[in-house]
C-alpha positions as semicolon CSV with decimal commas, in nm:
position;residue;x (nm);y (nm);z (nm)
1;M;8,244;5,950;8,485
2;A;8,377;5,638;8,661
3;D;8,573;5,384;8,461
4;Q;8,333;5,093;8,426
5;N;8,623;4,856;8,365
6;S;8,809;4,941;8,686
7;S;8,810;4,665;8,949
8;Y;8,729;4,709;9,314
9;N;8,863;4,426;9,532
10;E;9,095;4,354;9,827
11;D;9,391;4,494;9,631
12;S;9,210;4,829;9,605
13;I;9,224;4,880;9,982
14;R;9,538;5,055;10,110
15;S;9,656;5,148;10,457
16;L;9,877;5,456;10,465
17;D;10,106;5,534;10,753
18;W;10,090;5,885;10,906
19;R;10,372;6,022;10,691
20;E;10,235;5,889;10,362
21;H;9,887;6,024;10,439
22;I;10,012;6,375;10,519
23;R;10,231;6,387;10,208
24;L;9,953;6,249;9,988
25;R;9,691;6,494;10,121
26;P;9,890;6,793;10,256
27;G;9,598;7,032;10,203
28;M;9,400;6,853;10,473
29;Y;9,666;6,947;10,726
30;I;9,816;7,281;10,626
31;G;9,567;7,429;10,377
32;K;9,683;7,545;10,037
33;L;10,042;7,481;9,938
34;G;10,140;7,798;9,753
35;D;10,481;7,961;9,718
36;G;10,454;8,199;10,012
37;S;10,296;8,491;9,825
38;S;9,968;8,450;10,022
39;M;9,945;8,494;10,398
40;D;9,756;8,164;10,431
41;D;10,005;7,959;10,228
42;G;10,119;7,635;10,387
43;I;10,474;7,742;10,472
44;Y;10,333;7,994;10,722
45;I;10,107;7,725;10,867
46;L;10,418;7,511;10,924
47;V;10,574;7,796;11,123
48;K;10,250;7,849;11,313
49;E;10,214;7,483;11,409
50;V;10,554;7,486;11,582
51;V;10,508;7,828;11,743
52;D;10,163;7,723;11,872
53;N;10,337;7,468;12,092
54;C;10,566;7,740;12,230
55;I;10,266;7,961;12,303
56;D;10,091;7,677;12,484
57;E;10,396;7,642;12,708
58;Y;10,387;8,016;12,783
59;T;10,014;8,006;12,851
60;M;10,071;7,733;13,107
61;G;10,331;7,951;13,278
62;F;10,656;7,810;13,137
63;G;10,900;8,031;12,947
64;K;10,862;8,399;12,863
65;R;11,058;8,407;12,539
66;V;11,054;8,245;12,194
67;D;11,337;8,283;11,940
68;I;11,255;8,253;11,569
69;K;11,506;8,267;11,285
70;I;11,420;8,236;10,915
71;A;11,698;8,256;10,657
72;D;11,759;8,094;10,319
73;G;11,435;7,897;10,342
74;Q;11,518;7,735;10,676
75;V;11,324;7,795;11,000
76;S;11,453;7,770;11,357
77;I;11,218;7,802;11,657
78;R;11,335;7,781;12,019
79;D;11,117;7,811;12,329
80;Y;11,212;7,805;12,696
81;G;10,929;7,595;12,829
82;R;10,947;7,258;13,000
83;G;11,098;7,073;12,705
84;I;10,952;6,754;12,555
85;P;11,001;6,456;12,791
86;L;11,321;6,305;12,655
87;G;11,188;5,953;12,616
88;K;10,907;6,079;12,390
89;V;11,093;6,321;12,163
90;V;11,070;6,094;11,855
91;D;10,711;5,988;11,922
92;V;10,581;6,343;11,968
93;V;10,692;6,450;11,619
94;S;10,638;6,123;11,431
95;K;10,348;5,927;11,581
96;I;10,000;6,048;11,503
97;N;9,766;6,103;11,799
98;T;10,061;6,132;12,034
99;G;10,098;6,437;12,259
100;A;10,033;6,589;12,602
101;K;9,732;6,793;12,496
102;Y;9,494;6,505;12,543
103;D;9,562;6,553;12,914
104;S;9,360;6,859;13,016
105;K;9,570;6,893;13,331
106;A;9,891;6,944;13,134
107;F;9,743;7,181;12,874
108;Q;9,426;7,381;12,931
109;K;9,274;7,613;12,672
110;S;9,542;7,515;12,424
111;V;9,557;7,595;12,052
112;G;9,658;7,253;11,922
113;L;9,462;6,963;12,059
114;N;9,478;6,684;11,805
115;G;9,848;6,592;11,811
116;V;9,892;6,649;11,435
117;G;10,072;6,984;11,399
118;T;10,442;6,902;11,437
119;K;10,392;6,569;11,260
120;A;10,267;6,760;10,954
121;V;10,568;6,991;10,972
122;N;10,798;6,690;10,996
123;A;10,637;6,502;10,706
124;L;10,638;6,808;10,478
125;S;10,998;6,912;10,546
126;S;11,299;6,795;10,349
127;Y;11,490;6,827;10,677
128;F;11,347;6,836;11,030
129;K;11,538;6,840;11,357
130;V;11,401;6,848;11,712
131;E;11,607;6,903;12,026
132;S;11,468;6,888;12,379
133;Y;11,650;7,030;12,678
134;R;11,524;6,917;13,014
135;E;11,688;6,935;13,356
136;G;12,046;6,929;13,233
137;K;11,998;6,662;12,966
138;S;11,923;6,682;12,593
139;K;11,776;6,458;12,324
140;I;11,807;6,512;11,947
141;A;11,627;6,346;11,655
142;E;11,666;6,420;11,282
143;F;11,425;6,341;10,998
144;E;11,393;6,374;10,621
145;K;11,039;6,396;10,484
146;G;10,914;6,239;10,805
147;V;11,158;5,950;10,801
148;L;11,385;5,922;11,105
149;I;11,746;5,935;10,984
150;K;11,929;5,976;11,315
151;E;11,828;5,945;11,678
152;H;12,098;6,076;11,911
153;K;12,155;5,936;12,255
154;E;12,066;6,145;12,557
155;A;12,352;6,376;12,655
156;E;12,446;6,628;12,919
157;T;12,372;6,993;12,835
158;T;12,405;7,340;12,980
159;Q;12,111;7,468;12,775
160;A;11,808;7,608;12,958
161;N;11,495;7,393;12,951
162;G;11,290;7,410;12,634
163;T;11,260;7,282;12,278
164;L;11,436;7,371;11,954
165;V;11,285;7,280;11,617
166;I;11,468;7,338;11,288
167;F;11,305;7,258;10,955
168;R;11,327;7,327;10,584
169;P;10,998;7,300;10,389
170;D;11,014;7,037;10,114
171;D;11,053;7,226;9,785
172;S;10,897;6,936;9,598
173;V;10,574;7,017;9,787
174;F;10,613;7,397;9,818
175;K;10,752;7,487;9,476
176;H;10,960;7,806;9,450
177;Y;10,862;7,896;9,806
178;H;10,986;8,207;9,982
179;F;10,899;8,362;10,317
180;I;10,765;8,719;10,307
181;S;10,887;8,885;10,624
182;E;10,576;9,105;10,659
183;Y;10,355;8,795;10,685
184;V;10,578;8,637;10,949
185;E;10,593;8,962;11,147
186;N;10,215;8,992;11,135
187;Q;10,184;8,640;11,277
188;I;10,431;8,725;11,551
189;W;10,257;9,048;11,645
190;N;9,930;8,860;11,682
191;Y;10,095;8,611;11,917
192;C;10,232;8,901;12,124
193;F;9,903;9,091;12,135
194;L;9,726;8,780;12,259
195;N;9,995;8,693;12,512
196;A;10,089;9,018;12,681
197;G;10,432;8,991;12,839
198;L;10,566;8,729;12,596
199;T;10,881;8,833;12,406
200;I;10,935;8,689;12,059
201;N;11,270;8,755;11,895
202;Y;11,248;8,726;11,517
203;N;11,573;8,751;11,323
204;G;11,726;8,970;11,593
205;R;11,427;9,199;11,653
206;N;11,221;9,180;11,972
207;F;10,841;9,184;11,957
208;L;10,652;9,253;12,282
209;S;10,307;9,373;12,382
210;K;10,216;9,494;12,731
211;N;9,853;9,588;12,672
212;G;9,716;9,308;12,452
213;L;9,438;9,402;12,213
214;L;9,474;9,769;12,301
215;D;9,821;9,757;12,144
216;L;9,683;9,569;11,843
217;L;9,429;9,841;11,760
218;T;9,678;10,117;11,838
219;R;9,900;9,966;11,568
220;K;9,616;9,910;11,322
221;T;9,453;10,254;11,342
222;N;9,556;10,613;11,282
223;P;9,477;10,834;11,584
224;E;9,397;11,119;11,346
225;T;9,096;10,932;11,205
226;M;8,969;10,767;11,527
227;R;8,634;10,911;11,635
228;Y;8,697;10,825;12,001
229;P;8,975;10,659;12,206
230;I;9,002;10,280;12,181
231;V;8,766;10,103;12,420
232;H;8,939;9,810;12,589
233;L;8,736;9,557;12,792
234;K;8,866;9,246;12,967
235;G;8,695;8,963;13,149
236;N;8,744;8,597;13,234
237;D;8,842;8,423;12,909
238;I;8,742;8,719;12,691
239;E;8,901;9,044;12,578
240;V;8,755;9,306;12,343
241;A;8,888;9,630;12,194
242;F;8,721;9,860;11,941
243;T;8,694;10,208;11,796
244;H;8,536;10,372;11,492
245;T;8,740;10,547;11,222
246;G;8,681;10,749;10,908
247;D;8,759;10,456;10,678
248;Y;8,510;10,247;10,489
249;G;8,457;9,882;10,572
250;E;8,450;9,667;10,880
251;D;8,793;9,577;11,018
252;L;8,763;9,280;11,257
253;Y;9,034;9,062;11,415
254;S;8,927;8,754;11,606
255;F;9,128;8,506;11,811
256;V;9,075;8,180;11,997
257;N;9,332;8,067;12,255
258;G;9,589;8,296;12,093
259;Q;9,512;8,165;11,743
260;H;9,422;8,424;11,477
261;T;9,099;8,295;11,324
262;T;9,126;8,464;10,986
263;Q;8,797;8,313;10,868
264;G;8,613;8,410;11,185
265;G;8,366;8,166;11,330
266;T;8,111;8,154;11,609
267;H;8,300;8,396;11,838
268;Q;8,333;8,663;11,568
269;A;7,970;8,623;11,461
270;A;7,866;8,646;11,827
271;F;8,062;8,969;11,871
272;R;7,913;9,131;11,560
273;E;7,562;9,041;11,669
274;A;7,606;9,128;12,037
275;F;7,776;9,461;11,967
276;V;7,481;9,579;11,757
277;K;7,226;9,464;12,016
278;V;7,400;9,635;12,308
279;I;7,435;9,961;12,111
280;R;7,067;9,952;12,011
281;D;6,962;9,886;12,370
282;F;7,187;10,160;12,512
283;F;7,064;10,431;12,274
284;K;6,711;10,286;12,266
285;K;6,706;10,310;11,888
286;D;6,675;10,036;11,625
287;Y;6,981;10,128;11,420
288;D;7,056;9,931;11,106
289;A;7,328;9,678;11,189
290;A;7,538;9,793;10,890
291;D;7,538;10,150;11,024
292;V;7,652;10,037;11,370
293;R;7,942;9,835;11,230
294;Q;8,041;10,066;10,944
295;S;8,400;10,190;10,991
296;I;8,453;9,986;11,306
297;C;8,799;9,853;11,388
298;A;8,767;9,583;11,651
299;A;8,935;9,279;11,799
300;V;8,788;9,000;12,010
301;S;8,976;8,721;12,183
302;V;8,831;8,426;12,371
303;R;8,984;8,131;12,553
304;V;8,792;7,806;12,561
305;Q;8,862;7,449;12,660
306;E;8,904;7,210;12,368
307;P;8,811;7,449;12,085
308;V;8,647;7,290;11,782
309;F;8,786;7,431;11,458
310;E;8,645;7,362;11,112
311;S;8,985;7,258;10,972
312;Q;9,331;7,153;11,085
313;T;9,463;7,501;11,003
314;K;9,239;7,638;11,282
315;T;9,130;7,952;11,096
316;K;8,758;7,923;11,176
317;L;8,595;7,834;11,508
318;G;8,303;7,593;11,492
319;S;7,991;7,576;11,707
320;Q;8,049;7,481;12,070
321;N;7,999;7,568;12,435
322;V;8,261;7,780;12,609
323;W;8,302;7,523;12,882
324;E;8,167;7,173;12,915
325;Q;7,801;7,208;13,013
326;G;7,851;7,585;12,994
327;P;7,694;7,871;12,791
328;S;7,702;7,887;12,414
329;M;7,955;8,121;12,254
330;R;7,671;8,349;12,149
331;T;7,540;8,378;12,505
332;F;7,887;8,411;12,656
333;V;7,991;8,704;12,432
334;H;7,655;8,877;12,459
335;D;7,644;8,858;12,838
336;F;7,995;9,003;12,861
337;L;7,921;9,299;12,630
338;A;7,575;9,358;12,779
339;K;7,741;9,419;13,116
340;E;8,085;9,565;13,040
341;L;8,012;9,772;12,729
342;D;7,686;9,907;12,871
343;N;7,867;10,007;13,193
344;F;8,149;10,169;12,997
345;L;7,915;10,382;12,785
346;H;7,722;10,498;13,092
347;K;8,049;10,604;13,257
348;N;8,199;10,764;12,944
349;S;7,938;10,994;12,795
350;A;8,183;11,164;12,556
351;V;8,269;10,828;12,394
352;A;7,901;10,735;12,379
353;E;7,817;11,064;12,205
354;A;8,103;11,026;11,953
355;L;7,994;10,668;11,880
356;K;7,635;10,784;11,827
357;K;7,746;11,057;11,585
358;R;7,953;10,808;11,382
359;I;7,658;10,569;11,354
360;E;7,424;10,849;11,247
361;Q;7,678;10,967;10,988
362;S;7,686;10,615;10,841
363;E;7,307;10,611;10,843
364;R;7,289;10,941;10,649
365;E;7,549;10,825;10,397
366;R;7,366;10,496;10,342
367;K;7,034;10,671;10,282
368;E;7,195;10,922;10,046
369;L;7,338;10,635;9,845
370;S;7,025;10,420;9,839
371;G;6,874;10,580;9,528
372;I;7,207;10,590;9,347
373;R;7,271;10,225;9,436
374;K;6,938;10,120;9,290
375;L;7,008;10,295;8,961
376;A;7,362;10,157;8,954
377;N;7,237;9,802;9,006
378;E;6,994;9,845;8,717
379;R;7,273;9,982;8,496
380;A;7,493;9,686;8,585
381;K;7,221;9,445;8,473
382;K;7,168;9,634;8,147
383;A;7,544;9,641;8,085
384;N;7,530;9,262;8,059
385;L;7,834;9,236;8,284
386;H;7,899;8,866;8,236
387;N;7,916;8,895;7,858
388;K;8,094;9,225;7,801
389;K;8,327;9,277;8,094
390;L;8,360;8,951;8,284
391;R;8,469;8,611;8,158
392;D;8,362;8,416;8,463
393;C;8,490;8,086;8,599
394;R;8,285;7,785;8,700
395;I;8,363;7,805;9,070
396;H;8,166;8,059;9,270
397;L;8,268;8,112;9,630
398;N;7,911;8,147;9,754
399;D;7,780;7,838;9,573
400;V;7,859;7,505;9,741
401;P;7,803;7,223;9,490
402;P;7,612;6,948;9,674
403;S;7,826;6,682;9,510
404;K;8,148;6,827;9,654
405;S;8,283;6,770;10,003
406;K;8,345;7,066;10,232
407;D;8,722;7,019;10,221
408;D;8,719;7,005;9,841
409;F;8,498;7,313;9,823
410;F;8,716;7,521;10,056
411;Q;9,025;7,423;9,859
412;K;8,858;7,534;9,533
413;Q;8,747;7,851;9,709
414;K;9,107;7,942;9,792
415;E;9,213;7,884;9,431
416;S;8,942;8,105;9,277
417;T;9,109;8,396;9,095
418;I;9,004;8,697;8,892
419;F;9,252;8,876;8,664
420;I;9,185;9,248;8,614
421;T;9,350;9,360;8,292
422;E;9,334;9,641;8,037
423;G;9,303;9,609;7,662
424;D;9,146;9,354;7,428
425;S;9,469;9,175;7,336
426;A;9,583;9,117;7,696
427;S;9,240;9,010;7,821
428;G;9,203;8,789;7,514
429;S;9,533;8,611;7,580
430;I;9,451;8,550;7,945
431;T;9,097;8,436;7,863
432;K;9,223;8,177;7,615
433;S;9,498;8,043;7,844
434;R;9,327;8,049;8,185
435;N;9,187;7,760;8,384
436;V;8,813;7,809;8,321
437;E;8,731;7,612;8,636
438;S;8,886;7,860;8,879
439;Q;9,011;8,168;8,689
440;A;8,802;8,462;8,566
441;V;8,898;8,772;8,366
442;F;8,765;9,128;8,405
443;S;8,853;9,364;8,120
444;L;8,903;9,734;8,189
445;R;8,832;9,999;7,930
446;G;9,120;10,245;7,948
447;K;9,261;10,389;8,270
448;P;9,032;10,389;8,575
449;L;8,939;10,715;8,746
450;N;9,170;10,843;9,021
451;C;8,924;10,820;9,309
452;F;9,153;10,953;9,582
453;G;8,960;11,186;9,811
454;L;8,624;11,103;9,652
455;T;8,324;10,961;9,839
456;K;8,171;10,620;9,784
457;K;7,915;10,782;9,560
458;V;8,169;10,756;9,277
459;V;8,168;10,375;9,304
460;Y;7,809;10,374;9,181
461;E;7,831;10,666;8,937
462;N;8,146;10,544;8,759
463;E;8,058;10,257;8,525
464;E;8,395;10,079;8,551
465;F;8,396;10,086;8,932
466;N;8,030;9,987;8,955
467;L;8,078;9,687;8,728
468;L;8,399;9,582;8,904
469;Q;8,221;9,602;9,239
470;H;7,943;9,380;9,105
471;A;8,188;9,135;8,951
472;L;8,362;9,092;9,287
473;N;8,030;9,091;9,476
474;I;8,162;9,320;9,750
475;E;7,888;9,582;9,771
476;E;7,779;9,455;10,113
477;G;8,127;9,360;10,236
478;L;8,363;9,065;10,199
479;E;8,136;8,789;10,327
480;D;8,020;8,710;9,973
481;L;8,347;8,789;9,795
482;R;8,335;8,591;9,474
483;Y;8,708;8,541;9,418
484;N;8,969;8,473;9,683
485;N;9,253;8,611;9,470
486;I;9,225;8,944;9,288
487;V;9,520;8,974;9,050
488;I;9,598;9,302;8,875
489;A;9,752;9,216;8,537
490;T;9,899;9,518;8,355
491;D;10,191;9,586;8,122
492;A;10,535;9,640;8,279
493;D;10,555;10,001;8,157
494;V;10,463;10,346;8,284
495;D;10,098;10,322;8,179
496;G;10,070;9,975;8,333
497;M;10,216;10,093;8,662
498;H;9,978;10,390;8,665
499;I;9,679;10,159;8,613
500;R;9,800;9,947;8,905
501;L;9,814;10,252;9,130
502;L;9,467;10,364;9,022
503;L;9,318;10,020;9,094
504;M;9,495;9,995;9,429
505;T;9,361;10,341;9,515
506;F;9,009;10,217;9,441
507;F;9,050;9,914;9,667
508;L;9,226;10,101;9,949
509;Q;8,985;10,393;9,941
510;F;8,658;10,201;9,943
511;F;8,732;9,833;10,015
512;P;9,048;9,833;10,231
513;D;8,955;9,495;10,383
514;L;9,039;9,334;10,049
515;V;9,400;9,445;10,090
516;R;9,421;9,397;10,467
517;N;9,302;9,038;10,431
518;G;9,553;8,955;10,158
519;H;9,323;8,922;9,856
520;V;9,495;9,165;9,615
521;Y;9,804;9,079;9,407
522;I;10,013;9,206;9,118
523;L;10,077;8,955;8,839
524;E;10,439;8,917;8,741
525;T;10,499;8,816;8,381
526;P;10,836;8,761;8,212
527;L;11,013;9,053;8,050
528;F;11,228;8,833;7,825
529;R;11,219;8,504;7,638
530;V;11,563;8,351;7,580
531;R;11,578;8,039;7,365
532;N;11,760;7,820;7,122
533;K;11,637;7,513;6,938
534;Q;11,670;7,292;7,245
535;K;11,557;7,502;7,538
536;T;11,351;7,811;7,630
537;F;11,385;8,033;7,938
538;Y;11,134;8,297;8,049
539;C;11,311;8,566;8,249
540;Y;11,152;8,812;8,490
541;D;11,447;9,052;8,519
542;E;11,783;9,139;8,370
543;A;11,972;8,904;8,604
544;E;11,762;8,604;8,499
545;K;11,815;8,701;8,135
546;Q;12,192;8,711;8,171
547;K;12,192;8,376;8,348
548;A;11,985;8,219;8,067
549;V;12,211;8,367;7,799
550;K;12,517;8,227;7,975
551;E;12,363;7,881;8,004
552;L;12,247;7,861;7,641
553;G;12,553;8,025;7,484
554;N;12,601;8,064;7,105
555;K;12,391;8,380;7,069
556;P;12,042;8,261;7,163
557;E;11,731;8,438;7,036
558;I;11,620;8,704;7,287
559;T;11,269;8,850;7,278
560;R;11,161;9,137;7,502
561;F;10,789;9,143;7,581
562;K;10,673;9,504;7,578
563;G;10,314;9,422;7,672
564;L;10,091;9,138;7,785
565;G;9,924;9,133;7,444
566;E;10,254;9,022;7,286
567;I;10,256;8,701;7,488
568;S;10,072;8,421;7,308
569;P;9,793;8,234;7,491
570;E;10,001;7,916;7,479
571;E;10,286;8,092;7,659
572;F;10,055;8,278;7,896
573;A;9,926;7,945;8,023
574;L;10,275;7,883;8,164
575;F;10,265;8,204;8,368
576;I;9,919;8,181;8,526
577;G;9,920;7,814;8,620
578;E;10,082;7,635;8,914
579;D;10,403;7,836;8,877
580;M;10,229;8,175;8,860
581;R;10,434;8,452;9,016
582;K;10,229;8,711;9,194
583;E;10,331;8,967;9,451
584;P;10,086;9,056;9,729
585;V;9,979;9,415;9,783
586;L;10,090;9,473;10,141
587;I;10,013;9,755;10,382
588;N;10,277;9,840;10,639
589;Q;10,080;9,809;10,963
590;E;10,252;10,118;11,101
591;E;10,135;10,336;10,809
592;H;9,778;10,448;10,759
593;I;9,589;10,399;10,435
594;Q;9,495;10,765;10,386
595;K;9,857;10,874;10,429
596;L;9,967;10,619;10,171
597;L;9,703;10,734;9,924
598;E;9,790;11,098;9,976
599;Y;10,155;11,027;9,890
600;Y;10,095;10,808;9,585
601;M;9,776;10,962;9,443
602;G;9,761;11,316;9,581
603;K;9,892;11,636;9,425
604;N;10,253;11,521;9,402
605;T;10,289;11,411;9,040
606;P;10,673;11,441;9,024
607;Q;10,712;11,219;9,333
608;R;10,471;10,965;9,187
609;Q;10,665;10,955;8,859
610;V;10,987;10,888;9,049
611;F;10,814;10,607;9,237
612;I;10,686;10,454;8,913
613;I;11,030;10,468;8,749
614;D;11,209;10,325;9,054
615;N;10,968;10,033;9,081
616;L;10,943;9,924;8,720
617;R;11,119;9,604;8,616
618;V;11,224;9,736;8,273
619;E;11,532;9,924;8,163
620;K;11,559;10,271;8,322
621;D;11,665;10,448;8,002
622;F;11,354;10,319;7,825
623;V;11,126;10,436;8,107
624;E;11,284;10,778;8,136
625;E;11,234;10,832;7,764
626;V;10,863;10,755;7,800
627;V;10,819;10,979;8,104
């Protein structure tokens, strides 16, 4: 409700300079802030914005190498392109709407077109330094939070042409931030796959792809589960690769001008639609679209002039023509597949037959499940999910409130979280302390079933799995996923670790896209509370405890939390708010899901117990006694 007494006059109108606007509304420029535990957190967008410029140089034919170093929270990125014109070094990183990408002759089919990227990095960094090397001369400028603190005079140099950017994200904006190397490496691999021949050196390790999207899928899939060799098709401004596997789900990677569009867009939608149509036409059978795309692993890359993205972070391509006065994206992708894929299948009958068998297998499985699914859906309704199992939040990802702006909605969407926990006391504490606007709680009843090696039939026959599937709204895939963050919240003991493994097995076995796309996390809660009358510390490991004891001195009171239920709701609110610590569940891209599951959940109980003990954050002697 607006304050009726507030005045609206000339004094209410403010003009912000570029730096103030970015720092006041950082989410508009780099998405969610975060601490680095999510792959789409802002610190990775900062890295991407600088690297995008290096990639644009490579795309235009200048420089075949990029050097990236990240250590102690500081980032260094060096390309060997043309170098920023020396007289414009300061302007390019500190004046909005300043850059070369407005000139289509200098940069064609570029990633960054609006001249904002490096300015956002500059404004959101506690320290930012840019050096340009060009034809034997160099120019250096240094900034703090976007404010120029030192502009060096031009000087002679022996450095090869190019640009060096060094920055440290502002920890007043990105609280407790840390870079997860797997996320950075994944970004780098995508750049390499989309720019075959480019070498990126990251912290001393070279990344290089010679075969583009073929290499991407080779890395993402296990040859033992592929139903046919990867199909790789290339044309003018488009590249496609795909295969079918034995996994559940639909694993799609889409790119525009070398930019990984994690939220898809018109090019990804066009591929999904066109692929189904071409397959139907080739086999002259009206297959269900879900059967055609079930278990597919595919990548599509397009290059377009002046791409229109739905946000500054460039994760979703908007509607547009491929070229000015040219075909729509839908027509462009369809025409390419209608010719190239159809020709390929006619020339490769063995692949066509294997593809047909995989589709028909998916069709049989879907029909076998149809009756079970119907009964399961009825049971879920009778179970009164939202009263007994799920304490929902007010934000639903598939409901856009008409009173909210798109930017506001997408920001809320990214914050939406569901905690999966076990036991009445733990779920009660989280329920009382959560943010009801964006955080939901799903309460498990005992340990979930070990579903390793079981078919998807168990998802509908097991009440816990069926209700969890309905709570997340993932029965038909991730498009209607209700919560962006799925946080497993269990006790830091042997039983808690086992429950984590069982839940991760469920997700990896039947909904691997949830993990691949960075939606699943483990909640970290403190093991100790160390306090005196003046101050309280919550410590997540033994080292933090010892540090707190040393700081407080005089024998402080030390409490060890043995379970989530022992933490009061008032204290829990401190651990699931802005400073929540959560670790992402990551899959090593070079390991396959089924091999991981076989190791952790197969018939190797002693090995699994060793893993549990080695990865617990509590005292070893206590754990070994329990085991």
